[in-house]
C-alpha positions as CSV (number, residue, x, y, z in Angstrom):
1,X,209.3,55.0,-119.7
2,X,205.9,54.6,-117.9
3,X,204.1,57.1,-115.6
4,X,203.6,56.0,-112.1
5,X,200.1,54.5,-111.2
6,X,199.2,57.3,-108.7
7,X,199.9,59.9,-111.3
8,X,198.1,58.2,-114.1
9,X,194.9,57.7,-112.0
10,X,195.0,60.9,-110.1
11,X,191.4,62.1,-109.7
12,X,190.3,65.1,-111.7
13,X,186.9,65.7,-110.0
14,X,185.6,65.3,-106.4
15,X,183.5,62.5,-107.5
16,X,186.6,60.4,-108.3
17,X,188.2,61.1,-104.9
18,X,187.8,57.8,-102.8
19,X,187.4,57.5,-99.0
20,X,186.9,61.3,-98.3
21,X,183.2,61.8,-98.5
22,X,183.1,63.8,-95.2
23,X,185.3,66.4,-97.1
24,X,184.2,66.2,-100.7
25,X,180.4,66.4,-100.0
26,X,180.4,69.7,-98.0
27,X,183.0,71.2,-100.4
28,X,180.8,70.2,-103.4
29,X,177.7,71.9,-101.7
30,X,179.6,75.0,-100.9
31,X,180.6,75.2,-104.6
32,X,177.1,74.5,-105.9
33,X,175.7,77.4,-103.7
34,X,178.5,79.7,-104.4
35,X,179.6,79.9,-100.8
36,X,183.2,79.5,-101.3
37,X,185.6,80.7,-98.7
38,X,188.8,82.7,-99.3
39,X,191.1,80.3,-97.4
40,X,191.1,76.5,-96.8
41,X,193.2,74.2,-94.7
42,X,193.4,70.5,-95.8
43,X,195.1,68.3,-93.3
44,X,195.6,64.6,-92.9
45,X,198.1,61.8,-93.4
46,X,200.4,61.5,-96.5
47,X,198.9,60.3,-99.7
48,X,195.2,60.6,-98.8
49,X,194.3,63.3,-101.3
50,X,195.1,66.8,-99.8
51,X,197.0,68.2,-102.7
52,X,194.9,66.5,-105.3
53,X,191.7,68.0,-103.8
54,X,193.3,71.4,-103.6
55,X,194.1,71.1,-107.3
56,X,190.4,69.9,-108.1
57,X,189.1,72.9,-106.1
58,X,191.3,75.3,-108.0
59,X,190.1,73.6,-111.4
60,X,186.5,74.1,-110.5
61,X,186.9,77.6,-109.3
62,X,188.7,78.8,-112.5
63,X,186.4,76.6,-114.8
64,X,184.8,78.9,-117.5
65,X,181.3,77.4,-116.7
66,X,181.6,78.3,-113.0
67,X,180.2,81.8,-112.7
68,X,178.4,83.8,-110.1
69,X,175.2,83.2,-111.8
70,X,175.6,79.6,-112.3
71,X,178.0,78.0,-109.8
72,X,179.0,74.3,-110.3
73,X,180.9,71.6,-108.4
74,X,182.4,69.8,-111.4
75,X,184.9,71.2,-114.0
76,X,183.7,71.1,-117.5
77,X,187.0,69.6,-118.7
78,X,187.0,71.4,-122.0
79,X,187.7,75.1,-121.2
80,X,191.4,76.3,-121.4
81,X,191.8,76.4,-117.6
82,X,190.3,72.8,-117.1
83,X,192.7,71.5,-119.9
84,X,195.7,73.2,-118.3
85,X,195.0,71.9,-114.8
86,X,194.0,68.3,-116.0
87,X,196.1,65.2,-115.1
88,X,199.3,65.6,-117.0
89,X,198.4,69.2,-118.0
90,X,201.1,72.0,-118.2
91,X,199.6,74.0,-115.3
92,X,198.0,77.5,-115.2
93,X,199.5,80.8,-114.6
94,X,196.6,81.6,-112.3
95,X,197.2,78.6,-110.0
96,X,200.4,78.9,-108.1
97,X,201.6,75.7,-106.2
98,X,204.3,76.5,-103.6
99,X,206.3,73.9,-101.7
100,X,206.5,75.4,-98.3
101,X,209.3,73.0,-97.3
102,X,211.7,75.1,-99.4
103,X,209.8,78.4,-99.5
104,X,208.7,79.0,-96.0
105,X,210.7,82.0,-94.9
106,X,209.8,85.6,-94.5
107,X,211.1,86.7,-97.8
108,X,209.1,84.0,-99.5
109,X,206.0,85.1,-97.7
110,X,206.6,88.6,-98.8
111,X,207.1,87.7,-102.4
112,X,203.8,85.6,-102.3
113,X,202.0,88.7,-100.8
114,X,203.2,90.9,-103.6
115,X,202.2,88.4,-106.3
116,X,198.7,88.1,-104.7
117,X,198.1,91.8,-105.4
118,X,198.2,91.4,-109.2
119,X,195.0,90.4,-111.0
120,X,194.7,86.9,-112.6
121,X,196.2,86.7,-116.0
122,X,193.1,85.1,-117.6
123,X,190.8,83.3,-115.1
124,X,188.5,84.3,-112.5
125,X,190.7,83.7,-109.5
126,X,194.4,83.7,-108.6
127,X,194.7,80.5,-106.4
128,X,197.7,79.9,-104.1
129,X,198.2,76.2,-103.1
130,X,200.8,75.9,-100.2
131,X,201.9,72.2,-99.9
132,X,203.6,71.1,-96.6
133,X,202.2,74.3,-95.0
134,X,203.5,73.4,-91.5
135,X,207.0,74.0,-92.8
136,X,206.3,77.8,-93.1
137,X,208.1,79.6,-90.2
138,X,206.2,81.6,-87.7
139,X,207.6,84.7,-89.1
140,X,206.5,83.6,-92.5
141,X,203.0,82.9,-91.3
142,X,202.9,86.3,-89.7
143,X,204.0,88.1,-92.9
144,X,201.0,86.3,-94.7
145,X,198.5,87.0,-91.9
146,X,197.1,90.1,-93.2
147,X,196.6,89.0,-96.8
148,X,195.1,85.6,-95.7
149,X,192.8,87.6,-93.3
150,X,191.6,90.1,-95.9
151,X,192.7,89.0,-99.3
152,X,191.7,90.9,-102.6
153,X,188.5,89.4,-104.1
154,X,190.4,87.6,-106.7
155,X,192.7,85.6,-104.4
156,X,192.1,82.2,-102.9
157,X,194.4,80.2,-100.5
158,X,194.6,76.5,-99.9
159,X,197.0,75.2,-97.4
160,X,197.8,71.4,-97.3
161,X,199.6,69.9,-94.5
162,X,200.2,66.6,-92.5
163,X,200.6,68.5,-89.3
164,X,197.9,71.1,-88.8
165,X,198.9,71.8,-85.2
166,X,202.1,73.4,-86.6
167,X,200.1,76.0,-88.6
168,X,199.7,79.0,-86.2
169,X,196.3,79.6,-84.7
170,X,195.8,83.0,-86.2
171,X,196.1,81.4,-89.7
172,X,194.0,78.3,-88.9
173,X,191.2,80.5,-87.4
174,X,190.9,82.3,-90.8
175,X,190.4,79.2,-92.9
176,X,187.9,76.5,-93.3
177,X,189.7,73.4,-92.0
178,X,188.9,69.9,-93.7
179,X,190.6,66.9,-92.1
180,X,191.4,64.1,-94.5
181,X,191.6,60.5,-93.3
182,X,193.3,57.3,-94.3
183,X,191.2,55.2,-96.7
184,X,189.8,52.0,-95.2
185,X,190.5,48.5,-96.8
186,X,186.8,48.1,-97.6
187,X,187.1,51.2,-100.1
188,X,190.7,50.5,-101.3
189,X,190.1,46.8,-102.2
190,X,187.4,47.4,-104.8
191,X,189.4,50.4,-106.2
192,X,192.5,48.4,-106.7
193,X,190.4,45.5,-108.3
194,X,189.2,48.2,-110.9
195,X,192.7,49.5,-111.5
196,X,194.0,45.9,-112.1
197,X,191.1,45.3,-114.5
198,X,191.8,48.5,-116.3
199,X,195.6,47.7,-116.6
200,X,194.8,44.2,-117.7
201,X,197.0,42.6,-114.9
202,X,195.9,39.2,-113.5
203,X,196.1,39.1,-109.7
204,X,196.4,36.0,-107.6
205,X,194.1,35.4,-104.6
206,X,195.2,37.2,-101.4
207,X,197.6,39.6,-103.3
208,X,195.5,42.7,-103.0
209,X,194.8,42.6,-99.2
210,X,198.7,42.4,-98.8
211,X,199.0,45.5,-101.0
212,X,196.4,47.3,-98.9
213,X,198.1,46.3,-95.7
214,X,201.5,47.6,-97.0
215,X,200.0,50.9,-98.1
216,X,198.7,51.5,-94.5
217,X,195.6,53.4,-95.8
218,X,197.5,55.9,-97.9
219,X,196.1,55.7,-101.6
220,X,199.4,57.0,-103.0
221,X,201.5,54.5,-101.0
222,X,199.2,51.7,-101.9
223,X,199.3,52.5,-105.6
224,X,203.1,52.7,-105.5
225,X,203.3,49.2,-103.9
226,X,200.8,47.8,-106.6
227,X,203.0,49.6,-109.3
228,X,206.1,47.9,-108.0
229,X,204.4,44.5,-108.1
230,X,203.1,45.1,-111.6
231,X,206.6,46.2,-112.8
232,X,208.0,42.9,-111.5
233,X,205.2,40.5,-112.8
234,X,205.2,38.6,-116.1
235,X,202.5,37.6,-118.4
236,X,200.9,35.4,-115.7
237,X,200.3,38.4,-113.5
238,X,201.0,38.9,-109.7
239,X,201.3,35.7,-107.8
240,X,200.7,35.6,-104.1
241,X,204.1,34.0,-103.2
242,X,206.1,36.6,-105.1
243,X,204.2,39.5,-103.6
244,X,204.5,38.2,-100.1
245,X,208.3,37.7,-100.5
246,X,208.8,41.1,-102.0
247,X,206.7,42.9,-99.4
248,X,208.3,41.0,-96.6
249,X,205.1,39.3,-95.3
250,X,205.0,35.7,-94.1
251,X,203.3,33.4,-96.6
252,X,199.9,32.0,-95.4
253,X,201.2,28.4,-95.7
254,X,203.9,29.0,-93.2
255,X,201.3,30.5,-90.7
256,X,198.9,27.5,-91.4
257,X,201.6,25.0,-90.6
258,X,202.4,26.9,-87.3
259,X,198.8,27.2,-86.2
260,X,198.2,23.5,-87.1
261,X,201.3,22.5,-85.0
262,X,200.0,24.6,-82.0
263,X,196.6,23.0,-82.3
264,X,198.1,19.5,-82.3
265,X,200.7,20.3,-79.5
266,X,203.4,19.1,-82.1
267,X,206.5,20.8,-80.7
268,X,208.8,19.2,-83.5
269,X,206.6,20.8,-86.3
270,X,206.5,24.2,-84.6
271,X,210.2,24.4,-84.3
272,X,210.6,23.2,-87.9
273,X,208.5,26.3,-88.8
274,X,210.9,28.5,-86.8
275,X,213.9,26.9,-88.6
276,X,212.1,27.6,-92.0
277,X,211.6,31.2,-91.0
278,X,215.2,31.8,-90.2
279,X,216.6,29.9,-93.1
280,X,214.4,31.7,-95.6
281,X,215.6,35.0,-94.3
282,X,212.3,36.2,-92.7
283,X,212.7,38.7,-89.9
284,X,211.6,37.1,-86.5
285,X,209.8,40.2,-85.4
286,X,207.8,40.6,-88.7
287,X,206.8,36.9,-88.4
288,X,205.4,37.2,-85.0
289,X,203.5,40.4,-86.2
290,X,202.0,38.3,-88.9
291,X,201.3,35.5,-86.5
292,X,199.5,38.1,-84.2
293,X,197.4,39.2,-87.1
294,X,196.5,35.6,-88.0
295,X,195.5,34.9,-84.3
296,X,193.3,38.1,-84.5
297,X,191.6,36.9,-87.6
298,X,190.9,33.5,-85.9
299,X,189.4,35.3,-83.0
300,X,187.1,37.3,-85.2
301,X,186.0,34.0,-87.0
302,X,185.4,32.4,-83.7
303,X,183.4,35.4,-82.3
304,X,181.6,36.2,-85.5
305,X,180.8,32.8,-87.0
306,X,179.2,32.9,-90.4
307,X,179.4,36.7,-90.5
308,X,183.2,36.6,-90.2
309,X,183.5,36.8,-94.0
310,X,182.3,40.4,-94.1
311,X,184.7,41.4,-91.4
312,X,187.7,39.7,-93.1
313,X,187.0,41.0,-96.7
314,X,189.8,40.1,-99.2
315,X,190.5,36.6,-97.8
316,X,190.1,34.0,-100.5
317,X,187.3,31.5,-99.8
318,X,189.7,28.4,-99.4
319,X,191.9,30.4,-97.0
320,X,188.9,31.4,-95.0
321,X,187.6,27.7,-94.9
322,X,190.9,26.6,-93.6
323,X,190.9,29.3,-90.9
324,X,187.4,28.3,-89.8
325,X,188.8,24.8,-89.1
326,X,191.8,26.3,-87.2
327,X,189.6,28.4,-85.0
328,X,187.3,25.4,-84.1
329,X,190.3,23.4,-83.3
330,X,191.9,25.9,-81.0
331,X,188.8,27.3,-79.3
332,X,188.2,30.8,-77.8
333,X,190.4,30.4,-74.6
334,X,193.4,29.1,-76.5
335,X,193.2,31.7,-79.1
336,X,193.0,34.5,-76.5
337,X,196.0,33.1,-74.7
338,X,198.1,32.6,-77.8
339,X,197.3,36.2,-78.9
340,X,198.3,37.6,-75.5
341,X,201.6,35.6,-75.7
342,X,202.4,36.7,-79.2
343,X,201.6,40.4,-78.4
344,X,203.9,40.2,-75.2
345,X,206.7,38.5,-77.4
346,X,206.4,41.4,-80.0
347,X,207.0,44.0,-77.3
348,X,210.0,42.1,-75.9
349,X,211.6,41.6,-79.4
350,X,211.8,45.5,-79.9
351,X,215.5,46.2,-79.9
352,X,216.4,42.6,-78.8
353,X,219.9,41.4,-79.6
354,X,218.7,37.9,-80.3
355,X,215.2,37.8,-81.9
356,X,215.4,34.1,-82.8
357,X,215.7,33.3,-79.2
358,X,212.6,35.2,-78.3
359,X,210.8,33.5,-81.1
360,X,211.8,30.0,-79.9
361,X,210.8,31.0,-76.3
362,X,207.4,32.0,-77.8
363,X,207.0,28.7,-79.5
364,X,207.6,26.9,-76.3
365,X,205.1,29.0,-74.3
366,X,202.5,28.5,-77.1
367,X,202.8,24.7,-76.8
368,X,202.3,24.7,-73.1
């Protein structure tokens, strides 16, 4: 039984965390200078590294080489605390992770408060990581308020949450707040390429941009999607067609046929594409969404010219060459009009009882 990709490649140092330099850089500086606060609030969308960063922070704080005389921002990786808190390690008695979704009441807060009064079993600090901190009730937060405000010297708190506004202001004001962000495609794509190389999995052209799009900027979600594709691939690797079908995206060839039909004013070809969309089980609304994204890419190519390759990173060269021809055939005005029509149709199709009807009407309007 294999371990999930996002667990196998979970970062163990701040240098390995991708796409969060605005958080890791000041944290590392604070660690190097020994100016560590007693409480932190890590917020941001799911799967962007909040809990992982909290664990890394705990690992550094309790590293045997991190002392008042010689503070460091990188765990040694060899001391007992670093080994216990490493990826796949058993965990440390002095680092307590609490799922606030199921331990957010007053009684849980009181128990935590009592545990915090005891000295660490072995390490320098006793660190409490509260995951999903927004699930703690107001009464629970109020019960924690005094110890978060004035904790014993050996206690540190890290609150991780996707909804920082639900953490009461009196707690927020006593923490250093670091907002995490979704990771942009330009950072995720090279990272996925490295992972596929490390896993020795051949990947077809255009597959990784689909994976990044499906992940929506969340590193964990993106790795889960890639893990699923790897699990379903054979010795030849991950093919574009299989990935697009599994993730529910429209194949590039189908979009190429439609754009060519619109450029040529060929109604028969356009409606044959509609028939293929329906007969192959594609969701009409998802198809229009993919069409809108294709039109957006063509508008970028039309506006940016030779520099469009940098803006549309991840597209195979042959696909980019095809899209340059499509952009030139349609022209700026037609591309803009088509994108407006597709966007309006996408809105109208929300909750529609007959999505196919709306798709066919869109085709007719695009051909006008």
